[in-house]
KOLLUM-590212 format. One line per 8 residues: number of its first residue (from 1); their letters; for each residue x, y, z of C-alpha. Coordinates in steps of 0.05 Angstrom, whole numbers, padded with zeros to 5 digits, m for minus. Layout:
residues N
NUM) a) X/Y/Z; ...
END
This chain:
residues 420
1) mkkillva) m00078/m00411/00547; m00100/m00366/00593; m00024/m00339/00602; m00018/m00329/00537; m00087/m00283/00537; m00062/m00257/00601; 00005/m00228/00565; m00036/m00202/00495
9) wrefyfnl) m00090/m00172/00542; m00034/m00130/00585; 00003/m00113/00513; m00058/m00087/00482; m00083/m00043/00543; m00018/m00018/00566; 00004/00002/00494; m00071/00034/00474
17) rrraflfa) m00060/00084/00523; 00011/00110/00499; 00013/00177/00470; 00058/00148/00412; m00002/00104/00394; m00058/00153/00400; m00013/00203/00355; m00009/00149/00300
25) afgaplit) m00076/00122/00305; m00106/00201/00299; m00059/00249/00283; m00022/00216/00238; m00079/00210/00182; m00089/00282/00176; m00003/00282/00160; m00018/00221/00112
33) valmlvvf) m00070/00256/00065; m00024/00315/00059; 00031/00279/00049; m00006/00247/m00013; m00040/00305/m00042; 00039/00327/m00052; 00060/00250/m00081; 00002/00254/m00118
41) nvavgghs) 00012/00327/m00161; 00089/00308/m00162; 00090/00237/m00181; 00023/00230/m00224; 00014/00311/m00247; 00089/00328/m00252; 00124/00267/m00289; 00077/00238/m00335
49) dpeslgri) 00089/00222/m00405; 00026/00231/m00447; 00061/00176/m00501; 00071/00130/m00435; 00002/00089/m00474; 00038/00092/m00537; m00012/00108/m00600; m00081/00133/m00572
57) gyvdragv) m00145/00126/m00614; m00209/00165/m00611; m00278/00155/m00642; m00319/00228/m00654; m00391/00211/m00650; m00401/00285/m00641; m00378/00311/m00701; m00330/00359/m00679
65) laqaleqp) m00269/00326/m00700; m00283/00316/m00771; m00240/00358/m00796; m00192/00351/m00737; m00134/00403/m00736; m00059/00404/m00695; m00078/00330/m00684; m00026/00298/m00640
73) dyfvsyat) 00025/00250/m00685; 00005/00184/m00639; m00070/00203/m00643; m00112/00152/m00691; m00172/00165/m00716; m00229/00107/m00724; m00295/00107/m00751; m00331/00070/m00699
81) eeeaaaal) m00322/00040/m00625; m00323/m00035/m00650; m00265/m00014/m00691; m00219/00023/m00638; m00238/m00039/m00593; m00209/m00082/m00634; m00153/m00039/m00644; m00130/m00041/m00568
89) eageiggy) m00146/m00121/m00561; m00097/m00121/m00617; m00042/m00070/m00587; m00037/m00027/m00638; m00063/00031/m00597; m00059/00033/m00519; m00129/00072/m00510; m00179/00099/m00540
97) fvvrrnyl) m00224/00156/m00525; m00300/00175/m00547; m00326/00234/m00556; m00407/00215/m00542; m00456/00246/m00588; m00488/00295/m00531; m00416/00318/m00528; m00428/00391/m00544
105) avgavhfy) m00488/00397/m00485; m00453/00364/m00427; m00381/00346/m00450; m00379/00275/m00449; m00319/00236/m00465; m00313/00164/m00443; m00229/00140/m00447; m00212/00069/m00449
113) apsampaa) m00148/00036/m00430; m00115/m00025/m00398; m00097/00018/m00334; m00098/00088/m00307; m00097/00144/m00355; m00032/00190/m00345; m00049/00272/m00328; m00007/00297/m00386
121) lrreidtf) m00051/00253/m00433; m00116/00290/m00408; m00085/00358/m00419; m00067/00337/m00490; m00135/00319/m00504; m00163/00376/m00464; m00118/00423/m00519; m00144/00376/m00577
129) lvtnlltq) m00216/00388/m00572; m00205/00457/m00550; m00164/00471/m00613; m00219/00438/m00657; m00284/00481/m00626; m00244/00546/m00640; m00240/00532/m00708; m00316/00519/m00716
137) tqdlqfpt) m00344/00569/m00672; m00385/00590/m00731; m00422/00527/m00751; m00433/00487/m00682; m00469/00518/m00634; m00450/00502/m00561; m00451/00529/m00496; m00387/00573/m00483
145) erlldpfd) m00363/00537/m00425; m00347/00488/m00470; m00291/00526/m00484; m00274/00534/m00411; m00295/00461/m00394; m00275/00424/m00453; m00305/00354/m00422; m00326/00316/m00364
153) mtiitlds) m00289/00250/m00374; m00305/00183/m00347; m00248/00141/m00349; m00252/00058/m00360; m00200/00017/m00340; m00204/m00044/m00372; m00166/m00081/m00329; m00196/m00068/m00265
161) greltsag) m00267/m00059/m00289; m00267/00008/m00247; m00292/00073/m00273; m00276/00145/m00253; m00307/00201/m00263; m00287/00269/m00280; m00301/00302/m00216; m00278/00242/m00170
169) taglflvp) m00213/00219/m00211; m00167/00256/m00161; m00198/00238/m00094; m00206/00161/m00124; m00125/00154/m00143; m00114/00175/m00081; m00147/00126/m00049; m00105/00070/m00060
177) fifvfvfl) m00035/00113/m00028; m00083/00133/00030; m00098/00060/00055; m00029/00029/00032; 00005/00089/00093; m00049/00063/00142; m00021/m00008/00126; 00047/00010/00131
185) masqvssg) 00031/00056/00198; m00006/00003/00228; 00047/m00048/00223; 00105/m00023/00236; 00075/00011/00296; 00055/m00043/00326; 00112/m00083/00316; 00154/m00018/00338
193) flmsgvve) 00120/m00019/00404; 00129/m00096/00410; 00202/m00091/00402; 00219/m00034/00439; 00173/m00069/00493; 00228/m00128/00498; 00279/m00089/00499; 00256/m00043/00555
201) ekstrime) 00235/m00107/00595; 00304/m00133/00588; 00340/m00069/00609; 00310/m00064/00671; 00311/m00138/00694; 00230/m00138/00694; 00242/m00198/00647; 00277/m00236/00706
209) ilvtsvtp) 00208/m00232/00750; 00170/m00246/00677; 00201/m00317/00660; 00175/m00344/00742; 00108/m00343/00712; 00106/m00351/00640; 00150/m00388/00592; 00193/m00345/00545
217) lqmlvgkv) 00151/m00376/00483; 00083/m00356/00523; 00108/m00290/00530; 00131/m00290/00451; 00065/m00307/00429; 00022/m00258/00478; 00061/m00206/00463; 00051/m00215/00378
225) lglgalgl) m00023/m00237/00393; m00034/m00164/00433; m00004/m00118/00392; m00023/m00151/00332; m00097/m00132/00363; m00074/m00060/00370; m00046/m00057/00301; m00118/m00084/00277
233) lqfivwvg) m00152/m00039/00315; m00114/00026/00282; m00116/m00006/00214; m00196/m00013/00232; m00200/00061/00258; m00173/00091/00201; m00208/00051/00142; m00276/00065/00182
241) ggflivtl) m00258/00141/00187; m00238/00136/00107; m00308/00105/00088; m00348/00160/00134; m00311/00216/00094; m00322/00191/00034; m00398/00178/00058; m00399/00252/00086
249) gdqanlef) m00371/00283/00027; m00415/00253/m00022; m00476/00259/00023; m00452/00342/00023; m00445/00346/m00052; m00370/00358/m00043; m00335/00358/m00112; m00274/00322/m00090
257) lqgvvipl) m00302/00272/m00057; m00363/00256/m00104; m00356/00193/m00146; m00293/00169/m00091; m00302/00093/m00077; m00258/00050/m00026; m00259/m00011/m00070; m00276/m00069/m00028
265) dvtvlgll) m00235/m00119/m00064; m00180/m00072/m00042; m00199/m00073/00033; m00206/m00146/00044; m00131/m00160/00008; m00108/m00105/00052; m00130/m00144/00116; m00091/m00208/00093
273) yfvlsyll) m00032/m00169/00076; m00033/m00134/00147; m00044/m00199/00185; 00010/m00235/00152; 00060/m00179/00150; 00047/m00158/00218; 00059/m00227/00237; 00124/m00225/00198
281) lgtlmagi) 00147/m00153/00223; 00127/m00171/00299; 00161/m00237/00308; 00227/m00213/00267; 00228/m00151/00309; 00214/m00185/00377; 00275/m00232/00357; 00311/m00167/00344
289) gavantee) 00291/m00133/00414; 00316/m00202/00447; 00382/m00203/00422; 00388/m00119/00428; 00421/m00091/00487; 00392/m00021/00483; 00329/00010/00449; 00377/00055/00407
297) esrqwsgi) 00411/m00004/00376; 00343/m00037/00371; 00304/00029/00335; 00365/00024/00282; 00339/m00049/00262; 00272/m00017/00262; 00294/00030/00216; 00323/m00020/00168
305) fsllaiip) 00261/m00058/00162; 00213/00001/00148; 00254/00026/00093; 00247/m00050/00055; 00176/m00028/00062; 00171/00037/00033; 00209/00016/m00039; 00148/00015/m00080
313) fffitqfl) 00135/00087/m00066; 00197/00103/m00102; 00165/00072/m00166; 00099/00108/m00162; 00100/00123/m00232; 00114/00057/m00253; 00055/00026/m00217; 00010/00075/m00249
321) ensgsalp) 00021/00072/m00315; 00048/m00005/m00319; 00032/m00049/m00258; 00042/m00107/m00299; 00116/m00091/m00318; 00172/m00138/m00283; 00192/m00093/m00226; 00123/m00082/m00193
329) vilslipf) 00107/m00154/m00208; 00175/m00165/m00173; 00159/m00123/m00114; 00092/m00155/m00101; 00131/m00226/m00092; 00183/m00193/m00043; 00150/m00210/00032; 00173/m00144/00056
337) tagpsmll) 00146/m00099/00006; 00094/m00146/m00018; 00029/m00110/00016; 00044/m00039/m00010; 00062/m00068/m00085; 00001/m00115/m00096; m00048/m00062/m00061; m00018/m00006/m00104
345) rvafasvp) m00030/m00061/m00168; m00096/m00095/m00151; m00124/m00014/m00149; m00102/00012/m00216; m00099/m00051/m00259; m00127/m00128/m00262; m00082/m00173/m00230; m00083/m00252/m00243
353) lgeivlsl) m00098/m00292/m00189; m00046/m00339/m00191; 00005/m00278/m00171; m00041/m00251/m00117; m00050/m00334/m00090; 00041/m00343/m00098; 00047/m00265/m00062; 00006/m00292/m00007
361) gllllssv) 00037/m00351/m00005; 00106/m00331/m00007; 00093/m00277/00048; 00055/m00337/00101; 00115/m00382/00090; 00162/m00327/00109; 00117/m00302/00164; 00122/m00375/00191
369) lvawasar) 00192/m00389/00185; 00218/m00325/00219; 00159/m00339/00273; 00195/m00410/00285; 00266/m00376/00286; 00258/m00320/00318; 00217/m00370/00378; 00289/m00405/00391
377) ifrwallm) 00320/m00341/00385; 00272/m00306/00433; 00279/m00367/00477; 00358/m00368/00480; 00381/m00293/00488; 00314/m00267/00527; 00362/m00273/00594; 00424/m00255/00565
385) ygkrptpr) 00462/m00192/00588; 00520/m00151/00561; 00544/m00188/00490; 00517/m00178/00431; 00515/m00245/00400; 00551/m00263/00332; 00511/m00289/00268; 00546/m00356/00277
393) elwrvirs) 00517/m00366/00342; 00449/m00346/00326; 00452/m00392/00260; 00463/m00442/00322; 00418/m00430/00362; 00360/m00441/00305; 00385/m00505/00272; 00393/m00528/00354
401) apqesatt) 00331/m00573/00376; 00301/m00526/00436; 00326/m00570/00487; 00397/m00561/00468; 00385/m00487/00469; 00418/m00489/00537; 00478/m00524/00515; 00487/m00482/00459
409) iaqsepve) 00484/m00419/00511; 00540/m00455/00549; 00576/m00465/00487; 00570/m00385/00474; 00625/m00340/00491; 00620/m00313/00568; 00559/m00268/00578; 00520/m00253/00647
417) algr) 00453/m00291/00644; 00401/m00313/00691; 00423/m00363/00734; 00503/m00349/00727
END
């Protein structure tokens, strides 16, 4: 155990001082925020469908829509909130908004829906209210800013129970995106360090010296623990910085940050997915590093797994508008996409506990199986040079008992190895 901790400390301390890690931990957050603003505006603002929720009900408690003009075809009027809520529960409508009694004074409008509100629907409601206010300027007494700023909307997502104020809506929607990128960056950077470190130690023959003091298994466990702690540190720095920015912004009365919250359930779930996903990626890349002959070769494989992790972002609109549909559910069960997918789903809607447990269980099982296979490959390929093993050889190593590893090497095609 002492040797494992020594290896872990060495990996943690050495990589902590690397410029690549310092940039990933402190420079990348600024770039991430800029990218998220672009993603949010394009995915949510530009391509949302106002009718994606289906028919939309409304309840006019302020009396401004009694003789509604130019009403969109998919808007349905209800006399009471109870009727609208019953229609929503029965599936007759996809959501409804309530024009509150104090609307003319403060612009209060509440929107209720199972999931997020499409930006285009917000614009439709805006136009609907302004059109009807303009026809009643002689009959109703209201401040002129009500025409310039028709409503101050509070959005209640019924599935997740989250409330979004008008001022904090955009910022709150960005939180899950930034949180997921934190998750991806931390896991990818730390596991990438692990893989490149193994390749470098092999190519410079440092590995031949190390194995005289520690066993291959002790080395693998130590590297995974050390770089896992580094990734966890990066994760904590980013999330802690997010909490600090939100707190200071709220105290400074910055409109964009007022009402923004970092959900505790997303934070806790994110930590669980980070630990399990890092175990999966870290042990997998350690195995790849052991069989790769050059760092360039290992980076090609690293890029493939990085692309797998960002697949959920190609379907952002579907996660926002219907996170319970088949594609988001499937992506949240596949180990390589489970973390980002489930965090996006939990942020915008209520996810059944059974699906979360199943997703975590599949990720844990995959991590254990990959760790077991990588440990055997790591032990076998650690001191082999000059030849790329075939998939058939790797499969034979994984299936063989640990004491048979030497026999497996001997049966492989001739390679340059320590002791030959």
